[in-house]
C-alpha positions as CSV (number, residue, x, y, z in Angstrom):
1,M,62.8,114.1,122.3
2,Q,62.7,117.7,123.3
3,L,63.6,120.4,121.1
4,K,65.2,123.5,122.5
5,V,64.4,126.8,121.0
6,E,66.6,129.7,121.4
7,L,64.7,132.9,121.1
8,V,66.8,135.7,119.2
9,Q,66.5,139.0,120.5
10,E,64.8,141.8,118.1
11,L,66.9,144.7,117.4
12,L,64.6,147.4,115.9
13,L,66.0,150.4,114.1
14,S,63.4,153.2,114.5
15,V,63.4,157.0,115.3
16,D,61.6,159.1,117.7
17,Y,61.5,162.5,119.0
18,G,63.8,163.3,122.0
19,Q,65.4,159.7,121.2
20,M,69.1,160.0,120.6
21,W,69.8,156.5,119.7
22,P,67.7,154.7,117.1
23,L,67.9,151.1,118.5
24,N,65.3,149.6,120.9
25,D,68.2,148.5,123.4
26,I,67.5,151.8,125.0
27,M,64.2,150.7,126.3
28,A,63.5,149.2,129.8
29,S,62.0,146.1,128.3
30,W,65.2,144.8,126.4
31,D,65.7,141.2,127.6
32,G,69.1,140.5,128.8
33,E,72.3,142.6,128.9
34,R,72.4,145.6,126.5
35,P,74.7,145.2,123.7
36,D,78.1,146.8,124.0
37,W,78.0,148.8,120.7
38,D,81.8,149.6,120.9
39,T,82.8,146.0,120.4
40,L,79.8,144.9,118.0
41,I,79.5,147.5,115.5
42,T,82.2,149.7,113.6
43,P,82.7,153.5,115.0
44,E,81.5,154.5,111.5
45,L,78.3,152.7,111.8
46,K,77.8,153.8,115.4
47,K,78.3,157.5,114.3
48,R,75.9,157.2,111.2
49,L,73.1,155.8,113.5
50,R,73.4,158.7,115.9
51,E,73.4,161.1,113.2
52,W,70.4,159.8,111.5
53,A,68.5,160.0,115.1
54,L,69.8,163.5,115.5
55,F,68.6,164.4,111.9
56,F,65.1,163.3,112.9
57,D,64.8,165.0,116.0
58,E,65.9,168.2,114.4
59,F,64.3,168.2,111.1
60,G,61.5,165.9,111.4
61,N,58.2,167.8,110.8
62,D,55.2,165.6,111.7
63,E,52.7,167.9,109.9
64,T,54.4,167.7,106.5
65,G,56.2,164.3,106.9
66,L,59.4,166.1,105.6
67,F,62.4,167.3,106.6
68,G,62.3,171.0,105.5
69,S,62.7,169.4,101.9
70,E,62.1,166.6,99.6
71,E,65.9,166.2,99.5
72,R,66.4,165.7,103.3
73,R,63.4,163.4,103.5
74,R,65.1,161.3,100.5
75,W,68.4,161.1,102.6
76,F,66.5,160.2,105.5
77,D,65.0,157.2,103.8
78,L,68.0,156.0,101.9
79,E,70.2,156.3,105.1
80,A,67.6,154.3,107.0
81,V,67.9,151.4,104.3
82,G,71.7,151.7,104.3
83,L,71.7,151.6,108.3
84,F,69.4,148.6,108.2
85,N,71.7,146.8,105.7
86,E,74.6,147.4,107.5
87,L,73.3,146.3,110.9
88,R,72.3,143.3,109.4
89,R,75.7,142.7,108.1
90,Q,77.4,143.4,111.3
91,V,75.2,141.9,113.9
92,G,72.5,139.8,112.1
93,H,74.0,136.6,113.3
94,L,73.4,137.8,117.0
95,Y,70.0,139.8,116.6
96,D,66.9,139.7,114.6
97,V,67.3,142.7,112.9
98,K,64.1,144.8,111.8
99,I,63.4,148.4,110.8
100,D,60.0,150.6,111.4
101,L,59.8,153.7,109.5
102,W,56.7,155.1,110.9
103,F,57.4,158.6,110.0
């Protein structure tokens, strides 16, 4: 008897400088076809993902670990958790959703 194991693609939520989309499907190493986010997630979630990445790129300060204020830092962290939870809700049946808050 042979077992067939299907590997689920890992979807990583993370930001980096100059990166305007916070999911790893923009990387060349993505296996298979890239997701069609317009059909997989709500427009609201897509907008929030872009805004979160843009916020990091604009305000993230690698010397202080802040975004100009503790309030902005708190928003960034809370939004990350909210985005992670919403991604799991909307596409968790398709992808192994993970988060990397290295900053």
